[in-house]
C-alpha positions, 0 to 999 in steps of 0.5 A: 054342351057338345055341338052336333059335330062333337057328338058325331066325332065322339060317337065315331070314336066310340066305335073303336077301342081308341081313347077319345083324347082332346086332340083325337076328338077335335080331329074326328070332328073335322073329319066326320062332324058334318056327316059328310064323307071326305078325303084328306091328306095329313097336311089338309087336315092340319091346315083345317085344324089350325084354321079351327083354332086347334093347337095340334102339330103335324106329327100329331095329325099323322099319328092320329090318322095312322091310329084311326086307320089301324082302328078301322075308322079310316081307309088310306089310299096311296097315290104315286106310292108316296101321297096318302089320302085318308077316306072316311068312307071305309067301304070298298069303292073306287076313286078318281084322282084328279092330276091337275088339282091333286084331289081324290074323289069317289068314283061310281062303284056300280060302274066298276067291274073287276072280273078277276084278279091275279092269284096271290103268290105262295104264302100270301093273301090279297088284303084289299084291292084299291082302284084309283083312276087317274084323270086329267082335263082335256 
């Protein structure tokens, strides 16, 4: 019998064309199993998987996160051009990046106003606009 977390993970995966392998289902359960949205790095998900007793390599975690993004299940947010966070909330919304703890959290969407963005160069179109507001403690 499946746990509630496994059921959520299976249902989440079923919204895509991805095959629900054991490792994908296990990682999906860690991402969405409790019904809460979260921001993870590959390393933090790898650590959570190991703590849960899952036998999975860091490379598999990276590949699975990439597959989840490509399937539209996750949204990748890049900070500093190199650090990637993966967000289970795929709706358009801004983020706070907490510099002191390297955490990414949701920012209130209703308080953000973008009245205009630059025109895309010839032959290009804007795919998305990511808003990351960097914070530091006073």
